[in-house]
N, C-alpha and C positions, 0 to 999 in steps of 0.2 A: 456580560458586561454591567458592572455596578458603577454608577456615579455618585459621587458624595459631594455636597455642598457645605463648606463651612463658612460662618459668617462670624467675623468679629466686630461687634456694633460699636465699639470704641474707636476702631480706625476704618470702618467700613470697607474692609477686605474681605473680598470673595475668592475662595480659592476653590478650584473644581479638580479633583482627582477621579481618574477614570481606571478601573482596574480590570484587565481582560483575563480571563481564564486560560491557562494555557494549553497548547495542543498536544496531545498524547497520542502517538502512532501505536495502534495495535492491529494486529492481523492474526488469522489462522486461515488452515487450507486443507484441502482434501482432493483425493484423485477421482475424477469421473473419466471413465474410459481411457483414452490415453493422454487427457489433460487435467492439469491442475487448476481448480477452481479456488481463487483465492476470495476469503469473506474479510472485508474490512472492518473493524470495529474502532476505528479512530474517532476520540473525541475532540469537539471544538475545531474541526478543520473542514474547509471547502475546497481544498486543491489538493490533488493526489499524483505523486510520481513514483510508479513502480520499477524496479531494474530488477529483470528476473535472474541475471547470474549467466545469461549465455549471449548477452550483446542486445538483447531485445527489450524495449521498453513499453508501459502504458500510461496513460493519464486518467484513465476511468475508475470509478470507484470499486466497483466489484469485478475485477478481470478474470479471465480465464486464458491459460495459457499451456501451449502444446510443446513439450519437451521432446526433441527428436531421438533422444537416448538415455537410457537409465544412467544415473549417476548423482553425484552431489553438486548442488548449486546453491550459491549465495544468492537470496533474495533481499532487497531493500525496498521500504515503503517509506518515502517521505512526505509526510502529511503536513499542511500548513494552511493558514489563513492569511489575512493581510497584515497580521503583526508579527507572527511568529511560525516556527516549524520545529516539527520533531521526526527522528529519523530511527527506523527499527529495522534490525538486521536479523534474518534467520538463516541457518543452514539447513536445507532440505534435501531429502533423499528421495529421488525418482527411481522407481523401479516398477518394470512392466512384466506382466504374468510369464513364466518361462515359455520359450518357443516362439514369442513374438518377436519380430525384428522389423521395426518400423522404418528401417532405412533400406529395406531390401525392395528393389524395383521388378516387378512383375512383368513379364514379356508377353504381349498380345499372343492369343490362341486363335488361329482361324481353322475353323472346321469346314 
């Protein structure tokens, strides 16, 4: 934020103009085991809303999210400050190694 004061000595007028730098939503992601770690690189923001594309949300800066199955998901980051906001949407592809079924429920075995 920059503040400029302009004085016009003839009329004794003072004008104050405040310029705020805009918010820029930026993120990247990578897979850790069976979760996706999101790396927030947003600029000039102090509030965050993540929409993970599966009905789940988060408001922390660097969330980790578990997707129960492989597939495509649309992830949105809404980064904001008290003056403005910016939204970034990315289509991500979640794929687990072959042979892993995270929806499979194991039965207890009693020996």
